[in-house]
DSSP file (Angstrom, degrees, kcal/mol; ACC not computed):
  #  RESIDUE AA STRUCTURE BP1 BP2  ACC     N-H-->O    O-->H-N    N-H-->O    O-->H-N    TCO  KAPPA ALPHA  PHI   PSI    X-CA   Y-CA   Z-CA
    1    1 A M     >        0   0    0      0, 0.0     4,-2.6     0, 0.0     5,-0.2   0.000 360.0 360.0 360.0 -37.1   90.5  107.3   38.6
    2    2 A K  H  >  +     0   0    0      1,-0.2     4,-2.2     2,-0.2     5,-0.2   0.881 360.0  54.1 -61.1 -36.4   91.6  110.8   39.9
    3    3 A H  H  > S+     0   0    0      2,-0.2     4,-1.8     1,-0.2    -1,-0.2   0.950 112.2  41.6 -61.2 -50.6   87.9  111.6   40.4
    4    4 A V  H  > S+     0   0    0      1,-0.2     4,-2.5     2,-0.2    -2,-0.2   0.876 113.1  54.6 -66.1 -38.9   87.2  108.5   42.6
    5    5 A T  H  X S+     0   0    0     -4,-2.6     4,-2.5     1,-0.2    -1,-0.2   0.904 106.8  51.2 -61.9 -43.5   90.6  109.0   44.4
    6    6 A G  H  X S+     0   0    0     -4,-2.2     4,-2.0     1,-0.2    -1,-0.2   0.886 111.2  47.5 -61.8 -41.3   89.7  112.5   45.3
    7    7 A I  H  X S+     0   0    0     -4,-1.8     4,-2.3     2,-0.2    -2,-0.2   0.917 111.5  50.8 -67.5 -42.8   86.3  111.5   46.8
    8    8 A A  H  X S+     0   0    0     -4,-2.5     4,-2.5     1,-0.2    -2,-0.2   0.895 109.2  51.0 -61.4 -41.7   87.9  108.6   48.7
    9    9 A I  H  X S+     0   0    0     -4,-2.5     4,-2.4     2,-0.2    -1,-0.2   0.936 109.8  49.7 -62.5 -46.6   90.5  110.9   50.2
   10   10 A Q  H  X S+     0   0    0     -4,-2.0     4,-2.4     1,-0.2    -2,-0.2   0.899 111.1  50.2 -60.2 -40.9   87.8  113.4   51.3
   11   11 A L  H  X S+     0   0    0     -4,-2.3     4,-2.3     1,-0.2    -1,-0.2   0.934 110.9  48.1 -61.9 -45.3   85.9  110.5   52.9
   12   12 A A  H  X S+     0   0    0     -4,-2.5     4,-2.6     1,-0.2    -2,-0.2   0.880 111.1  50.9 -62.4 -39.1   89.0  109.3   54.7
   13   13 A E  H  X S+     0   0    0     -4,-2.4     4,-2.3     2,-0.2    -1,-0.2   0.890 109.6  51.3 -65.8 -39.8   89.7  112.9   55.9
   14   14 A G  H  X S+     0   0    0     -4,-2.4     4,-2.3     2,-0.2    -2,-0.2   0.919 112.0  45.2 -62.4 -44.0   86.1  113.2   57.2
   15   15 A L  H  X S+     0   0    0     -4,-2.3     4,-2.8     2,-0.2     5,-0.2   0.914 111.1  54.2 -64.2 -43.7   86.3  110.0   59.1
   16   16 A K  H  X S+     0   0    0     -4,-2.6     4,-2.3     1,-0.2    -1,-0.2   0.910 109.3  48.6 -56.9 -43.1   89.8  111.0   60.5
   17   17 A Y  H  X S+     0   0    0     -4,-2.3     4,-1.3     2,-0.2    -2,-0.2   0.949 110.8  49.2 -64.6 -48.3   88.3  114.2   61.8
   18   18 A I  H ><>S+     0   0    0     -4,-2.3     5,-2.0     1,-0.2     3,-0.6   0.923 114.0  46.8 -53.9 -47.1   85.4  112.5   63.4
   19   19 A H  H ><5S+     0   0    0     -4,-2.8     3,-1.7     1,-0.2    -1,-0.2   0.838 105.1  59.3 -66.2 -35.3   87.8  110.0   65.1
   20   20 A S  H 3<5S+     0   0    0     -4,-2.3    -1,-0.2     1,-0.3    -2,-0.2   0.775 103.2  53.7 -65.8 -23.6   90.1  112.8   66.2
   21   21 A K  T <<5S-     0   0    0     -4,-1.3    -1,-0.3    -3,-0.6    -2,-0.2   0.415 125.2-105.0 -88.7  -0.8   87.2  114.3   68.1
   22   22 A G  T < 5S+     0   0    0     -3,-1.7    30,-3.4     1,-0.3    31,-0.3   0.703  80.3 120.3  89.0  19.2   86.7  110.9   69.9
   23   23 A Y  E   < -A   51   0A   0     -5,-2.0     2,-0.4    28,-0.3    -1,-0.3  -0.834  49.1-149.2-118.9 157.0   83.6  109.7   68.0
   24   24 A L  E     -A   50   0A   0     26,-2.4    26,-1.5    -2,-0.3    -9,-0.0  -0.968  11.6-145.3-120.1 140.2   82.7  106.8   65.8
   25   25 A H        -     0   0    0     -2,-0.4    23,-0.2    24,-0.2    -1,-0.1   0.942  21.6-171.9 -70.8 -48.0   80.1  107.1   62.9
   26   26 A R  S    S+     0   0    0     23,-0.1    34,-0.1     1,-0.1    -1,-0.1   0.424  70.3  58.1  68.7   4.3   78.7  103.6   63.3
   27   27 A D        +     0   0    0     34,-0.1     2,-0.6    18,-0.1     5,-0.1  -0.126  64.4 158.9-149.7  47.4   76.5  103.6   60.2
   28   28 A L        +     0   0    0     37,-0.1     2,-0.3     3,-0.1    34,-0.1  -0.613  17.7 133.9 -78.7 119.9   78.9  104.3   57.4
   29   29 A K    >   -     0   0    0     -2,-0.6     3,-2.1     1,-0.0     4,-0.3  -0.960  69.3 -88.8-155.6 167.3   77.4  103.1   54.0
   30   30 A L  G >  S+     0   0    0     -2,-0.3     3,-1.4     1,-0.3    -1,-0.0   0.845 122.1  58.2 -53.8 -37.4   77.0  104.5   50.5
   31   31 A E  G 3  S+     0   0    0      1,-0.3    -1,-0.3     3,-0.0    14,-0.1   0.666 104.8  52.4 -68.5 -15.7   73.7  106.2   51.3
   32   32 A N  G <  S+     0   0    0     -3,-2.1    12,-3.3    -5,-0.1     2,-0.7   0.313  89.4  86.9-104.0   8.1   75.4  108.2   54.1
   33   33 A I  E <   -B   43   0B   0     -3,-1.4     2,-0.4    -4,-0.3    10,-0.2  -0.933  64.8-167.2-107.5 109.0   78.2  109.5   51.9
   34   34 A L  E     -B   42   0B   0      8,-3.0     8,-3.0    -2,-0.7     2,-0.5  -0.805  10.6-164.0-101.3 135.1   76.9  112.7   50.2
   35   35 A V  E     -B   41   0B   0     -2,-0.4     6,-0.2     6,-0.2     3,-0.1  -0.972  12.9-163.9-120.9 116.0   78.7  114.4   47.3
   36   36 A S  E >>  -B   40   0B   0      4,-2.9     3,-1.7    -2,-0.5     4,-0.6  -0.303  41.5 -64.0 -91.3 177.0   77.6  117.9   46.5
   37   37 A E  T 34 S+     0   0    0      1,-0.3     3,-0.4     2,-0.2    -1,-0.2  -0.309 128.4  36.2 -56.2 142.9   78.2  120.1   43.4
   38   38 A G  T 34 S-     0   0    0      1,-0.2    -1,-0.3    -3,-0.1    -2,-0.1   0.529 127.6 -88.0  83.8   5.8   81.9  120.6   43.1
   39   39 A D  T <4 S+     0   0    0     -3,-1.7     2,-0.6     1,-0.2    -1,-0.2   0.872  72.4 162.4  59.3  43.2   82.5  117.1   44.4
   40   40 A V  E  <  -B   36   0B   0     -4,-0.6    -4,-2.9    -3,-0.4     2,-0.3  -0.850  30.9-140.2 -91.9 124.5   82.6  118.1   48.1
   41   41 A V  E     +B   35   0B   0     -2,-0.6     2,-0.4    -6,-0.2    -6,-0.2  -0.672  22.6 179.5 -89.1 136.3   82.1  115.0   50.2
   42   42 A K  E     -B   34   0B   0     -8,-3.0    -8,-3.0    -2,-0.3     2,-0.5  -0.995  24.3-131.2-134.5 140.2   79.9  115.2   53.4
   43   43 A L  E     -B   33   0B   0     -2,-0.4   -10,-0.2   -10,-0.2     2,-0.2  -0.810  30.7-169.8 -91.7 129.6   79.1  112.4   55.9
   44   44 A G        +     0   0    0    -12,-3.3   -12,-0.1    -2,-0.5   -13,-0.0  -0.567  50.8  41.3-111.2 177.3   75.4  112.2   56.6
   45   45 A D        +     0   0    0     -2,-0.2     3,-0.5     1,-0.1    -1,-0.2   0.954  51.7 164.9  51.9  65.0   73.2  110.3   59.2
   46   46 A V    >   +     0   0    0      1,-0.2     3,-1.4    -3,-0.1    -1,-0.1   0.155  38.7 113.6 -92.6  19.9   75.3  110.7   62.2
   47   47 A G  T 3  S+     0   0    0      1,-0.3    -1,-0.2   -20,-0.1    -2,-0.1   0.724  78.2  45.7 -65.7 -25.2   72.4  109.7   64.5
   48   48 A L  T 3  S+     0   0    0     -3,-0.5    -1,-0.3   -23,-0.2    -2,-0.1   0.405  84.9 124.8 -96.8   2.2   74.1  106.5   65.6
   49   49 A S    <   -     0   0    0     -3,-1.4     2,-0.3   -26,-0.1   -24,-0.2  -0.286  37.4-179.3 -62.6 146.5   77.4  108.2   66.2
   50   50 A K  E     -A   24   0A   0    -26,-1.5   -26,-2.4     5,-0.0     2,-0.2  -0.983  35.0 -95.2-144.5 153.5   78.8  107.7   69.7
   51   51 A A  E >   -A   23   0A   0     -2,-0.3     3,-2.4   -28,-0.2     4,-0.5  -0.486  40.8-118.3 -64.4 140.3   81.9  108.8   71.7
   52   52 A E  G >  S+     0   0    0    -30,-3.4     3,-1.3     1,-0.3    -1,-0.1   0.876 114.0  52.7 -48.2 -44.4   84.5  106.1   71.6
   53   53 A D  G 3  S+     0   0    0    -31,-0.3    -1,-0.3     1,-0.3   -30,-0.1   0.524 106.5  54.6 -77.6  -1.9   84.4  105.5   75.3
   54   54 A E  G <  S+     0   0    0     -3,-2.4     2,-0.4     2,-0.0    -1,-0.3   0.398  75.5 114.8-105.9  -0.3   80.6  105.0   75.3
   55   55 A V    <   +     0   0    0     -3,-1.3    -3,-0.0    -4,-0.5    -5,-0.0  -0.600  38.7 179.3 -76.2 124.8   80.5  102.3   72.7
   56   56 A T        -     0   0    0     -2,-0.4    -1,-0.1     2,-0.1     3,-0.1   0.464  52.5 -98.5-106.4  -4.6   79.2   99.1   74.4
   57   57 A G        +     0   0    0      1,-0.3     2,-0.2     0, 0.0    -2,-0.1   0.499  67.9 155.5  93.9   5.3   79.3   96.6   71.6
   58   58 A T        -     0   0    0      1,-0.1    -1,-0.3     0, 0.0     2,-0.3  -0.483  47.9-117.3 -64.8 133.1   75.6   97.0   70.8
   59   59 A Q        +     0   0    0     -2,-0.2     2,-0.3    -3,-0.1    -1,-0.1  -0.562  53.2 144.8 -73.6 130.5   74.9   96.0   67.3
   60   60 A C        +     0   0    0     -2,-0.3     2,-0.1   -34,-0.1   -34,-0.0  -0.893  26.1  54.3-151.3 179.7   73.5   99.0   65.3
   61   61 A G  S    S-     0   0    0     -2,-0.3     2,-0.6   -34,-0.1   -34,-0.1  -0.445 100.9 -28.2  86.8-161.4   73.7  100.4   61.8
   62   62 A T    >   -     0   0    0      1,-0.1     3,-1.5    -2,-0.1     4,-0.5  -0.829  51.1-148.0 -99.0 117.0   72.9   98.5   58.6
   63   63 A R  G >  S+     0   0    0     -2,-0.6     3,-1.5     1,-0.3    -1,-0.1   0.838  94.3  61.8 -55.4 -39.3   73.5   94.8   58.9
   64   64 A L  G 3  S+     0   0    0      1,-0.3    -1,-0.3    -3,-0.1    -3,-0.0   0.819 108.0  43.7 -57.5 -32.1   74.4   94.4   55.2
   65   65 A Y  G <  S+     0   0    0     -3,-1.5    -1,-0.3     2,-0.1    -2,-0.2   0.390  90.8 110.6 -94.8   1.0   77.4   96.8   55.7
   66   66 A A  S <  S-     0   0    0     -3,-1.5    -5,-0.0    -4,-0.5     5,-0.0  -0.482  74.8-107.3 -81.2 148.4   78.6   95.3   59.0
   67   67 A A    >   -     0   0    0     -2,-0.2     3,-1.7     1,-0.1     4,-0.3  -0.399  26.8-118.2 -69.3 149.9   81.9   93.4   59.2
   68   68 A P  G >  S+     0   0    0      0, 0.0     3,-1.7     0, 0.0     6,-0.2   0.829 110.8  64.8 -61.5 -31.3   81.5   89.6   59.6
   69   69 A E  G 3  S+     0   0    0      1,-0.3    -2,-0.0     3,-0.1    -3,-0.0   0.651  86.8  72.0 -69.4 -12.7   83.4   89.7   63.0
   70   70 A V  G <  S+     0   0    0     -3,-1.7    -1,-0.3     1,-0.3     3,-0.1   0.739  98.9  49.9 -70.8 -21.8   80.5   91.8   64.4
   71   71 A F    X   +     0   0    0     -3,-1.7     3,-1.6    -4,-0.3    -1,-0.3  -0.598  64.4 160.5-117.2  70.3   78.4   88.6   64.3
   72   72 A P  T 3   +     0   0    0      0, 0.0    -1,-0.1     0, 0.0    -2,-0.1   0.726  69.1  66.3 -64.1 -22.2   80.6   85.9   66.0
   73   73 A D  T 3  S+     0   0    0     -3,-0.1     2,-0.4     2,-0.1    -2,-0.0   0.572  86.2  86.6 -78.1  -8.7   77.6   83.7   66.7
   74   74 A Q  S <  S-     0   0    0     -3,-1.6     2,-0.3    -6,-0.2    -3,-0.1  -0.750  80.3-124.0 -94.7 137.6   77.1   83.0   62.9
   75   75 A K              0   0    0     -2,-0.4    -2,-0.1     1,-0.1    -1,-0.0  -0.611 360.0 360.0 -77.7 136.5   78.9   80.3   61.1
   76   76 A Q              0   0    0     -2,-0.3    -1,-0.1     0, 0.0    -2,-0.0   0.441 360.0 360.0 -81.1 360.0   80.9   81.4   58.1
């Protein structure tokens, strides 16, 4: 459990850093979370990242990982 907790904390800190700079990742999924030797977490595939004030609501990223509220036109 300590191992997983350490990875989760690093992931949260990485996202916090990106957000502190005014950016959103916009494609966070397992494939984009890299763990190197020594269990150092790195966020990959930042190609869809955008500044917070430039986000227009355009759907992007991987649909399978999107929150249900992103697709309001679909019936639950």
